[in-house]
C-alpha angles and dihedrals in degrees: 000000000000107000098229095065091063100034144094134196092019112183142148114231125198092005095287117038109095109205132178145137108259129192117243129207090278090055093250124136115241131182113252135173136186126194100226091199090075094059106028129063142177115249108187092313101326133094113259122200109217092030132106144237099011090161091061089073100029137094136188092031112187139165132201141161110241140195131359091309095050090237108198107238126185116198130186144153103250120198117233123211090276093052096251115141118241117194110221140165131211129197104224092198090070093076108008124083146169116255108184095318098324132099113252129192107223 
């Protein structure tokens, strides 16, 4: 299950730390966090799932919940191999789920 459908107070702190209150199997909200730098990289100016340390070569990192479904979108200017900044966005719901109140990389 995508995490945002069963979460409250979703935010990204310090540009890379995803935090929220996630529902567990008992329906209780529990605090959860995930270091996005462990799962997202920068591949020549584009976000890369399965990479690492995207924030080390990014600027202007922002996060917002967008649209009627409150889709969790991460945005940043990512440097390519020539040092140019490429503005990109990433839907965190594509690969991050909620496993009994904990974030899970899918």
